[in-house]
GUTORTI-83431 format. One record per residue (C-alpha): x, y, z; residue in three letters; residue number from 1. Coordinates in nm, 4 decimals. Example, Ala and Ser with C-alpha at 12.3 -4.5 7.8 and 13.67 -1.06 7.14 Angstrom:
<atoms>
x:1.2300 | y:-0.4500 | z:0.7800 | res:ALA | n:1
x:1.3670 | y:-0.1060 | z:0.7140 | res:SER | n:2
</atoms>
This chain:
<atoms>
x:1.3969 | y:-2.6457 | z:1.1426 | res:UNK | n:1
x:1.3333 | y:-2.2973 | z:0.9973 | res:UNK | n:2
x:1.4422 | y:-2.2258 | z:0.6441 | res:UNK | n:3
x:1.7986 | y:-2.1007 | z:0.6270 | res:UNK | n:4
x:1.7038 | y:-1.8201 | z:0.3927 | res:UNK | n:5
x:1.3837 | y:-1.6613 | z:0.2668 | res:UNK | n:6
x:1.3247 | y:-1.4200 | z:-0.0191 | res:UNK | n:7
x:0.9955 | y:-1.2298 | z:-0.0126 | res:UNK | n:8
x:0.8432 | y:-1.0023 | z:-0.2744 | res:UNK | n:9
x:0.6233 | y:-0.7378 | z:-0.1122 | res:UNK | n:10
x:0.3825 | y:-0.5615 | z:-0.3509 | res:UNK | n:11
x:0.2698 | y:-0.1992 | z:-0.3438 | res:UNK | n:12
x:-0.0991 | y:-0.1016 | z:-0.3494 | res:UNK | n:13
x:-0.3281 | y:0.1604 | z:-0.4908 | res:UNK | n:14
x:-0.6571 | y:0.2772 | z:-0.3423 | res:UNK | n:15
x:-0.9398 | y:0.2369 | z:-0.5902 | res:UNK | n:16
x:-1.1585 | y:0.4006 | z:-0.3264 | res:UNK | n:17
x:-1.0765 | y:0.5877 | z:-0.0077 | res:UNK | n:18
x:-1.3462 | y:0.7395 | z:0.2090 | res:UNK | n:19
x:-1.2302 | y:0.9157 | z:0.5250 | res:UNK | n:20
x:-1.4943 | y:1.0178 | z:0.7790 | res:UNK | n:21
x:-1.4784 | y:1.2713 | z:1.0594 | res:UNK | n:22
x:-1.5772 | y:1.0147 | z:1.3259 | res:UNK | n:23
x:-1.2908 | y:0.8609 | z:1.5234 | res:UNK | n:24
x:-1.2621 | y:0.5385 | z:1.7211 | res:UNK | n:25
x:-1.1378 | y:0.4909 | z:2.0768 | res:UNK | n:26
x:-0.7799 | y:0.4848 | z:1.9484 | res:UNK | n:27
x:-0.8254 | y:0.8270 | z:1.7883 | res:UNK | n:28
x:-0.8216 | y:0.6820 | z:1.4344 | res:UNK | n:29
x:-1.0595 | y:0.8132 | z:1.1709 | res:UNK | n:30
x:-1.3328 | y:0.5846 | z:1.0423 | res:UNK | n:31
x:-1.2169 | y:0.4840 | z:0.6970 | res:UNK | n:32
x:-1.3620 | y:0.2831 | z:0.4090 | res:UNK | n:33
x:-1.0887 | y:0.1608 | z:0.1773 | res:UNK | n:34
x:-1.0812 | y:-0.0490 | z:-0.1393 | res:UNK | n:35
x:-0.7287 | y:-0.1498 | z:-0.2384 | res:UNK | n:36
x:-0.5568 | y:-0.3742 | z:-0.4878 | res:UNK | n:37
x:-0.1928 | y:-0.4765 | z:-0.5158 | res:UNK | n:38
x:0.0321 | y:-0.3892 | z:-0.8082 | res:UNK | n:39
x:0.3542 | y:-0.5450 | z:-0.9354 | res:UNK | n:40
x:0.5824 | y:-0.2692 | z:-0.8052 | res:UNK | n:41
x:0.7562 | y:-0.4473 | z:-0.5169 | res:UNK | n:42
x:1.0073 | y:-0.4269 | z:-0.2374 | res:UNK | n:43
x:1.2220 | y:-0.7377 | z:-0.1936 | res:UNK | n:44
x:1.3100 | y:-0.8723 | z:0.1513 | res:UNK | n:45
x:1.5828 | y:-1.1238 | z:0.2304 | res:UNK | n:46
x:1.5471 | y:-1.2859 | z:0.5738 | res:UNK | n:47
x:1.7930 | y:-1.5229 | z:0.7409 | res:UNK | n:48
x:1.8377 | y:-1.6555 | z:1.0982 | res:UNK | n:49
x:2.0832 | y:-1.4531 | z:1.3074 | res:UNK | n:50
x:2.2018 | y:-1.4006 | z:1.6628 | res:UNK | n:51
x:1.9733 | y:-1.0996 | z:1.7067 | res:UNK | n:52
x:1.7103 | y:-0.9011 | z:1.5191 | res:UNK | n:53
x:1.8487 | y:-0.6487 | z:1.2717 | res:UNK | n:54
x:1.6862 | y:-0.4630 | z:0.9820 | res:UNK | n:55
x:1.8757 | y:-0.2931 | z:0.7013 | res:UNK | n:56
x:1.7367 | y:-0.1106 | z:0.3996 | res:UNK | n:57
x:1.8790 | y:-0.0253 | z:0.0584 | res:UNK | n:58
x:1.8894 | y:0.2674 | z:0.0227 | res:UNK | n:59
x:1.9626 | y:0.3231 | z:0.3908 | res:UNK | n:60
x:1.6756 | y:0.4648 | z:0.5964 | res:UNK | n:61
x:1.7089 | y:0.8039 | z:0.7644 | res:UNK | n:62
x:1.5618 | y:0.6777 | z:1.0958 | res:UNK | n:63
x:1.6572 | y:0.4105 | z:1.3520 | res:UNK | n:64
x:1.5870 | y:0.0501 | z:1.2497 | res:UNK | n:65
x:1.3757 | y:0.0043 | z:1.5644 | res:UNK | n:66
x:1.1199 | y:0.2409 | z:1.4077 | res:UNK | n:67
x:1.1006 | y:0.0391 | z:1.0855 | res:UNK | n:68
x:0.7666 | y:-0.1385 | z:1.0419 | res:UNK | n:69
x:0.9474 | y:-0.4614 | z:0.9483 | res:UNK | n:70
x:1.1393 | y:-0.4514 | z:1.2783 | res:UNK | n:71
x:0.8220 | y:-0.3735 | z:1.4734 | res:UNK | n:72
x:0.6395 | y:-0.6594 | z:1.3001 | res:UNK | n:73
x:0.9140 | y:-0.9066 | z:1.3923 | res:UNK | n:74
x:0.9098 | y:-0.7912 | z:1.7567 | res:UNK | n:75
x:0.5293 | y:-0.8161 | z:1.7711 | res:UNK | n:76
x:0.5380 | y:-1.1682 | z:1.6256 | res:UNK | n:77
x:0.7980 | y:-1.2696 | z:1.8829 | res:UNK | n:78
x:0.5904 | y:-1.1366 | z:2.1725 | res:UNK | n:79
x:0.2667 | y:-1.2924 | z:2.0466 | res:UNK | n:80
x:0.4150 | y:-1.6382 | z:1.9957 | res:UNK | n:81
x:0.6789 | y:-1.6264 | z:2.2723 | res:UNK | n:82
x:0.9749 | y:-1.6733 | z:2.0414 | res:UNK | n:83
x:1.2923 | y:-1.4790 | z:1.9807 | res:UNK | n:84
x:1.2686 | y:-1.3082 | z:1.6400 | res:UNK | n:85
x:1.6388 | y:-1.3390 | z:1.5753 | res:UNK | n:86
x:1.6683 | y:-1.2674 | z:1.2051 | res:UNK | n:87
x:1.8621 | y:-1.0377 | z:0.9797 | res:UNK | n:88
x:1.6205 | y:-0.8632 | z:0.7452 | res:UNK | n:89
x:1.7471 | y:-0.6811 | z:0.4358 | res:UNK | n:90
x:1.4911 | y:-0.4715 | z:0.2482 | res:UNK | n:91
x:1.5653 | y:-0.3677 | z:-0.1098 | res:UNK | n:92
x:1.3372 | y:-0.0640 | z:-0.1407 | res:UNK | n:93
x:1.1685 | y:0.0134 | z:-0.4721 | res:UNK | n:94
x:0.8367 | y:0.1471 | z:-0.3409 | res:UNK | n:95
x:0.8824 | y:0.5196 | z:-0.2692 | res:UNK | n:96
x:0.8208 | y:0.6294 | z:0.0891 | res:UNK | n:97
x:0.5522 | y:0.8880 | z:0.1737 | res:UNK | n:98
x:0.3798 | y:0.8016 | z:-0.1537 | res:UNK | n:99
x:0.0552 | y:0.6318 | z:-0.0451 | res:UNK | n:100
x:0.1717 | y:0.3101 | z:-0.2152 | res:UNK | n:101
x:0.1980 | y:0.1207 | z:0.1139 | res:UNK | n:102
x:0.5705 | y:0.0455 | z:0.1267 | res:UNK | n:103
x:0.6094 | y:0.0274 | z:0.5069 | res:UNK | n:104
x:0.2870 | y:-0.1714 | z:0.5419 | res:UNK | n:105
x:0.3731 | y:-0.4297 | z:0.2776 | res:UNK | n:106
x:0.7206 | y:-0.4742 | z:0.4298 | res:UNK | n:107
x:0.5600 | y:-0.5452 | z:0.7676 | res:UNK | n:108
x:0.3168 | y:-0.7936 | z:0.6132 | res:UNK | n:109
x:0.6053 | y:-0.9649 | z:0.4344 | res:UNK | n:110
x:0.7897 | y:-1.0140 | z:0.7636 | res:UNK | n:111
x:0.4750 | y:-1.1491 | z:0.9306 | res:UNK | n:112
x:0.4217 | y:-1.4022 | z:0.6518 | res:UNK | n:113
x:0.7899 | y:-1.4984 | z:0.6475 | res:UNK | n:114
x:0.7904 | y:-1.5682 | z:1.0218 | res:UNK | n:115
x:0.4726 | y:-1.7722 | z:0.9825 | res:UNK | n:116
x:0.6692 | y:-1.9852 | z:0.7354 | res:UNK | n:117
x:0.9826 | y:-2.0014 | z:0.9515 | res:UNK | n:118
x:0.7923 | y:-2.0891 | z:1.2689 | res:UNK | n:119
x:0.5300 | y:-2.3135 | z:1.1015 | res:UNK | n:120
x:0.2420 | y:-2.0899 | z:1.2112 | res:UNK | n:121
x:-0.1041 | y:-2.0786 | z:1.0560 | res:UNK | n:122
x:-0.1305 | y:-1.7384 | z:0.8800 | res:UNK | n:123
x:-0.5093 | y:-1.7493 | z:0.9290 | res:UNK | n:124
x:-0.4656 | y:-1.7532 | z:1.3103 | res:UNK | n:125
x:-0.6636 | y:-1.4515 | z:1.4446 | res:UNK | n:126
x:-0.3467 | y:-1.3463 | z:1.6286 | res:UNK | n:127
x:-0.1837 | y:-1.2725 | z:1.2921 | res:UNK | n:128
x:-0.4532 | y:-1.0242 | z:1.1953 | res:UNK | n:129
x:-0.4266 | y:-0.8594 | z:1.5376 | res:UNK | n:130
x:-0.0507 | y:-0.8228 | z:1.4981 | res:UNK | n:131
x:-0.0943 | y:-0.6755 | z:1.1514 | res:UNK | n:132
x:-0.3492 | y:-0.4198 | z:1.2748 | res:UNK | n:133
x:-0.1168 | y:-0.3202 | z:1.5601 | res:UNK | n:134
x:0.1552 | y:-0.2226 | z:1.3115 | res:UNK | n:135
x:-0.0537 | y:-0.0129 | z:1.0711 | res:UNK | n:136
x:-0.3974 | y:0.0224 | z:0.9138 | res:UNK | n:137
x:-0.2960 | y:-0.1125 | z:0.5711 | res:UNK | n:138
x:-0.0955 | y:-0.4120 | z:0.6967 | res:UNK | n:139
x:-0.3915 | y:-0.6571 | z:0.7207 | res:UNK | n:140
x:-0.4753 | y:-0.5960 | z:0.3552 | res:UNK | n:141
x:-0.1282 | y:-0.6986 | z:0.2453 | res:UNK | n:142
x:-0.1726 | y:-1.0407 | z:0.4048 | res:UNK | n:143
x:-0.4231 | y:-1.1074 | z:0.1235 | res:UNK | n:144
x:-0.3641 | y:-0.9081 | z:-0.1955 | res:UNK | n:145
x:-0.6699 | y:-0.9334 | z:-0.4239 | res:UNK | n:146
x:-0.8981 | y:-0.6288 | z:-0.4393 | res:UNK | n:147
x:-1.0467 | y:-0.5927 | z:-0.0935 | res:UNK | n:148
x:-1.2820 | y:-0.3699 | z:0.1022 | res:UNK | n:149
x:-1.1633 | y:-0.2783 | z:0.4518 | res:UNK | n:150
x:-1.3634 | y:-0.0806 | z:0.7073 | res:UNK | n:151
x:-1.3061 | y:0.0316 | z:1.0666 | res:UNK | n:152
x:-0.9930 | y:0.2443 | z:1.0445 | res:UNK | n:153
x:-0.9234 | y:0.0870 | z:0.7075 | res:UNK | n:154
x:-0.7849 | y:-0.2158 | z:0.8934 | res:UNK | n:155
x:-1.0869 | y:-0.4503 | z:0.9194 | res:UNK | n:156
x:-1.1192 | y:-0.6918 | z:0.6274 | res:UNK | n:157
x:-1.4797 | y:-0.7050 | z:0.5089 | res:UNK | n:158
x:-1.4848 | y:-0.8406 | z:0.1542 | res:UNK | n:159
x:-1.2540 | y:-0.9815 | z:-0.1139 | res:UNK | n:160
x:-1.3228 | y:-0.9523 | z:-0.4859 | res:UNK | n:161
x:-1.2146 | y:-1.1093 | z:-0.8133 | res:UNK | n:162
x:-0.8705 | y:-0.9808 | z:-0.9182 | res:UNK | n:163
x:-0.8163 | y:-0.7212 | z:-1.1888 | res:UNK | n:164
x:-0.4890 | y:-0.8916 | z:-1.2772 | res:UNK | n:165
x:-0.2896 | y:-0.7334 | z:-1.5581 | res:UNK | n:166
x:-0.4755 | y:-0.4021 | z:-1.5683 | res:UNK | n:167
x:-0.2147 | y:-0.1388 | z:-1.6678 | res:UNK | n:168
x:-0.1390 | y:0.1445 | z:-1.4255 | res:UNK | n:169
x:0.0844 | y:0.4511 | z:-1.4511 | res:UNK | n:170
x:0.2297 | y:0.5947 | z:-1.1289 | res:UNK | n:171
x:0.3569 | y:0.9515 | z:-1.1029 | res:UNK | n:172
x:0.4698 | y:1.1554 | z:-0.8021 | res:UNK | n:173
x:0.6855 | y:1.4581 | z:-0.7229 | res:UNK | n:174
x:1.0471 | y:1.3508 | z:-0.7498 | res:UNK | n:175
x:1.1725 | y:1.4539 | z:-0.4078 | res:UNK | n:176
x:0.8770 | y:1.5417 | z:-0.1847 | res:UNK | n:177
x:0.6108 | y:1.3277 | z:-0.0197 | res:UNK | n:178
x:0.3206 | y:1.3418 | z:0.2232 | res:UNK | n:179
x:0.2905 | y:1.1643 | z:0.5572 | res:UNK | n:180
x:-0.0434 | y:1.0103 | z:0.6471 | res:UNK | n:181
x:-0.0370 | y:1.2000 | z:0.9763 | res:UNK | n:182
x:-0.0053 | y:1.5365 | z:0.8009 | res:UNK | n:183
x:-0.2770 | y:1.4487 | z:0.5499 | res:UNK | n:184
x:-0.5246 | y:1.3572 | z:0.8231 | res:UNK | n:185
x:-0.4463 | y:1.6729 | z:1.0194 | res:UNK | n:186
x:-0.5138 | y:1.8793 | z:0.7058 | res:UNK | n:187
x:-0.8324 | y:1.6812 | z:0.6406 | res:UNK | n:188
x:-0.9585 | y:1.7629 | z:0.9904 | res:UNK | n:189
x:-0.9013 | y:2.1323 | z:0.9236 | res:UNK | n:190
x:-1.1318 | y:2.1199 | z:0.6205 | res:UNK | n:191
x:-1.3222 | y:1.7891 | z:0.5921 | res:UNK | n:192
x:-1.4718 | y:1.6810 | z:0.2610 | res:UNK | n:193
x:-1.7501 | y:1.4234 | z:0.2421 | res:UNK | n:194
x:-1.6596 | y:1.0816 | z:0.1080 | res:UNK | n:195
x:-1.7984 | y:0.9712 | z:-0.2276 | res:UNK | n:196
x:-2.0695 | y:0.7019 | z:-0.2143 | res:UNK | n:197
x:-1.9131 | y:0.3620 | z:-0.1405 | res:UNK | n:198
x:-2.1886 | y:0.1300 | z:-0.2642 | res:UNK | n:199
x:-2.1335 | y:0.1907 | z:-0.6392 | res:UNK | n:200
x:-1.7721 | y:0.0734 | z:-0.6044 | res:UNK | n:201
x:-1.8616 | y:-0.2355 | z:-0.4009 | res:UNK | n:202
x:-2.1453 | y:-0.3341 | z:-0.6353 | res:UNK | n:203
x:-1.9205 | y:-0.2871 | z:-0.9396 | res:UNK | n:204
x:-1.6531 | y:-0.5080 | z:-0.7820 | res:UNK | n:205
x:-1.9085 | y:-0.7779 | z:-0.6975 | res:UNK | n:206
x:-2.0217 | y:-0.7786 | z:-1.0614 | res:UNK | n:207
x:-1.6622 | y:-0.7507 | z:-1.1861 | res:UNK | n:208
x:-1.7801 | y:-0.4621 | z:-1.4062 | res:UNK | n:209
x:-1.4519 | y:-0.2898 | z:-1.4933 | res:UNK | n:210
x:-1.6135 | y:0.0185 | z:-1.6462 | res:UNK | n:211
x:-1.8250 | y:0.0743 | z:-1.3351 | res:UNK | n:212
x:-1.5278 | y:0.0041 | z:-1.1072 | res:UNK | n:213
x:-1.3102 | y:0.2639 | z:-1.2746 | res:UNK | n:214
x:-1.5989 | y:0.5128 | z:-1.2911 | res:UNK | n:215
x:-1.6265 | y:0.4803 | z:-0.9121 | res:UNK | n:216
x:-1.2612 | y:0.5593 | z:-0.8316 | res:UNK | n:217
x:-1.2576 | y:0.8243 | z:-0.5564 | res:UNK | n:218
x:-1.0448 | y:0.9588 | z:-0.2707 | res:UNK | n:219
x:-1.1666 | y:1.2369 | z:-0.0416 | res:UNK | n:220
x:-0.8230 | y:1.2584 | z:0.1242 | res:UNK | n:221
x:-0.6704 | y:1.3738 | z:-0.2062 | res:UNK | n:222
x:-0.7523 | y:1.7450 | z:-0.1547 | res:UNK | n:223
x:-0.5651 | y:1.7378 | z:0.1773 | res:UNK | n:224
x:-0.2604 | y:1.5838 | z:0.0080 | res:UNK | n:225
x:-0.2783 | y:1.8410 | z:-0.2722 | res:UNK | n:226
x:-0.2976 | y:2.1298 | z:-0.0257 | res:UNK | n:227
x:0.0168 | y:2.0035 | z:0.1503 | res:UNK | n:228
x:0.2054 | y:1.9411 | z:-0.1757 | res:UNK | n:229
x:0.0506 | y:2.1451 | z:-0.4627 | res:UNK | n:230
x:0.2600 | y:1.9585 | z:-0.7191 | res:UNK | n:231
x:0.0329 | y:1.6570 | z:-0.6624 | res:UNK | n:232
x:-0.2619 | y:1.8571 | z:-0.7969 | res:UNK | n:233
x:-0.0527 | y:1.9569 | z:-1.0978 | res:UNK | n:234
x:0.0294 | y:1.5914 | z:-1.1661 | res:UNK | n:235
x:-0.3333 | y:1.4858 | z:-1.1236 | res:UNK | n:236
x:-0.4557 | y:1.7489 | z:-1.3717 | res:UNK | n:237
x:-0.1838 | y:1.6489 | z:-1.6192 | res:UNK | n:238
x:-0.2363 | y:1.2739 | z:-1.5956 | res:UNK | n:239
x:-0.6124 | y:1.3018 | z:-1.6477 | res:UNK | n:240
x:-0.5430 | y:1.4690 | z:-1.9824 | res:UNK | n:241
x:-0.3203 | y:1.1882 | z:-2.1101 | res:UNK | n:242
x:-0.4407 | y:0.9489 | z:-2.3813 | res:UNK | n:243
x:-0.5944 | y:0.6131 | z:-2.2904 | res:UNK | n:244
x:-0.6566 | y:0.7008 | z:-1.9217 | res:UNK | n:245
x:-0.9686 | y:0.5355 | z:-1.7818 | res:UNK | n:246
x:-0.9489 | y:0.6812 | z:-1.4301 | res:UNK | n:247
x:-0.6970 | y:0.8673 | z:-1.2158 | res:UNK | n:248
x:-0.6650 | y:0.9795 | z:-0.8543 | res:UNK | n:249
x:-0.4274 | y:1.0102 | z:-0.5617 | res:UNK | n:250
x:-0.3521 | y:0.6829 | z:-0.3843 | res:UNK | n:251
x:-0.3905 | y:0.6864 | z:-0.0074 | res:UNK | n:252
x:-0.2607 | y:1.0047 | z:0.1524 | res:UNK | n:253
x:-0.0307 | y:1.0748 | z:-0.1452 | res:UNK | n:254
x:0.2020 | y:1.1855 | z:-0.2853 | res:UNK | n:255
x:0.1605 | y:0.9348 | z:-0.5717 | res:UNK | n:256
x:-0.1034 | y:0.9731 | z:-0.8419 | res:UNK | n:257
x:-0.2148 | y:0.6667 | z:-1.0360 | res:UNK | n:258
x:-0.3802 | y:0.6374 | z:-1.3757 | res:UNK | n:259
x:-0.5629 | y:0.3244 | z:-1.4880 | res:UNK | n:260
x:-0.4886 | y:0.2869 | z:-1.8569 | res:UNK | n:261
x:-0.6366 | y:0.1039 | z:-2.1550 | res:UNK | n:262
x:-0.3013 | y:-0.0427 | z:-2.2568 | res:UNK | n:263
x:0.0393 | y:-0.1115 | z:-2.1081 | res:UNK | n:264
x:0.1914 | y:0.0977 | z:-2.3849 | res:UNK | n:265
x:-0.0122 | y:0.3978 | z:-2.2668 | res:UNK | n:266
x:0.0987 | y:0.3432 | z:-1.9054 | res:UNK | n:267
x:0.4622 | y:0.3164 | z:-2.0164 | res:UNK | n:268
x:0.4319 | y:0.6366 | z:-2.2192 | res:UNK | n:269
x:0.2846 | y:0.8313 | z:-1.9273 | res:UNK | n:270
x:0.5600 | y:0.7160 | z:-1.6925 | res:UNK | n:271
x:0.8326 | y:0.8096 | z:-1.9438 | res:UNK | n:272
x:0.6785 | y:1.1478 | z:-2.0183 | res:UNK | n:273
x:0.6465 | y:1.2250 | z:-1.6473 | res:UNK | n:274
x:1.0177 | y:1.1635 | z:-1.5981 | res:UNK | n:275
x:1.1618 | y:1.3026 | z:-1.9208 | res:UNK | n:276
x:0.9383 | y:1.6044 | z:-1.9759 | res:UNK | n:277
x:0.8468 | y:1.7071 | z:-1.6207 | res:UNK | n:278
x:1.1166 | y:1.5674 | z:-1.3928 | res:UNK | n:279
x:0.8676 | y:1.3700 | z:-1.1863 | res:UNK | n:280
x:0.9100 | y:1.0135 | z:-1.0601 | res:UNK | n:281
x:0.7276 | y:0.7843 | z:-1.2995 | res:UNK | n:282
x:0.6711 | y:0.4094 | z:-1.3101 | res:UNK | n:283
x:0.4364 | y:0.1813 | z:-1.5024 | res:UNK | n:284
x:0.2872 | y:-0.1260 | z:-1.3370 | res:UNK | n:285
x:0.0082 | y:-0.3830 | z:-1.3529 | res:UNK | n:286
x:-0.2559 | y:-0.4808 | z:-1.1014 | res:UNK | n:287
x:-0.1682 | y:-0.8017 | z:-0.9157 | res:UNK | n:288
x:-0.3677 | y:-1.0653 | z:-0.7294 | res:UNK | n:289
x:-0.1553 | y:-1.1675 | z:-0.4322 | res:UNK | n:290
x:0.0082 | y:-1.0479 | z:-0.1146 | res:UNK | n:291
x:0.3696 | y:-1.1222 | z:-0.0149 | res:UNK | n:292
x:0.5259 | y:-1.4171 | z:-0.1949 | res:UNK | n:293
x:0.7666 | y:-1.6151 | z:0.0227 | res:UNK | n:294
x:1.0339 | y:-1.8349 | z:-0.1343 | res:UNK | n:295
x:1.2291 | y:-2.0433 | z:0.1182 | res:UNK | n:296
x:1.5696 | y:-2.1995 | z:0.0675 | res:UNK | n:297
</atoms>
C-alpha cells in the first residue's frame, strides 16, 4: 500500500559553472555545460492519495496547475509506469520563481522521487532519468544533489563530486522582477559570449580544492540576464565588493546573484543589507549534499 502522506523537502541550486554554447541539438536546445550544487533553501511538498491529480501552491500560482512542473512530472510518471497519478500535491513555495535557483525543476524532481516511493519503483531505473529530462534540463540533477557536472543540454549527468556541505552562500535578487530562461537564451543568441574554460572547474572539484573551485566560478549567460534586467548587474557589482566574499556570479539564467562567503555571519550580513539598505530580496543559505528528501507517514 502507498504511504498515506508524504512530506518532501526540495532544495534550490546554484550554478558554480554555466557554459552555454551556440550549437543546438535536434530538439533546438543549446549545448550546455553545467556544474551545480544544492543549497538549503527549499520548497516543501505535501503529497497524499486523492481521487484525481491536483496541484496547489502557496502562494497561489498565476498560471493553470496543468502547466506546473510538478503536475507534468506526475502525469509523465503515470504514463511511463501505466498508473493513475491520483494525488493531491501542495507546494509551499520559498524558492523565488524566475530566479535561476531551480524552483520548478526541484519541485518536479521531488514529485518523481515521491511517486517512486509511493509506487515502490527503483529511482535508478533509466525511465526515471528520461522522465526527468522530459520535464526540464535541470530536473535530472535534482534527483541527486551533490555537486555534479551535466552536459548535453545541461540534462545529461556526467560526474558527481564530493559535497561542499556547509559552505555559506548569500543570495540576492531584484525584489519584484525576474528573468525567464527562454528570454535569457534569446538574448544570448543575439550576442553570444564564449564560455569560460570548463576543465579548471572539473579538475578543482575532483581534487576538492575549494580555492580553485571558487576561483573557477563562471557563467557566460549572466550578461544576457543583466541586459534584460539591469538591476542584476547592479547587485553583482555590489555583492562583489562586500567583505568576506570568495566568489560571486549570477546563478543560471538569473535573476538571482549568489556570493560564496568565508563565514555564515558574512552571508547573513549581506542578505540583511540587501533587504534593509537596498530593498532587494536577500537570503543566506548553505551548500547541501542531497536531492529531495522524502518522509513518508
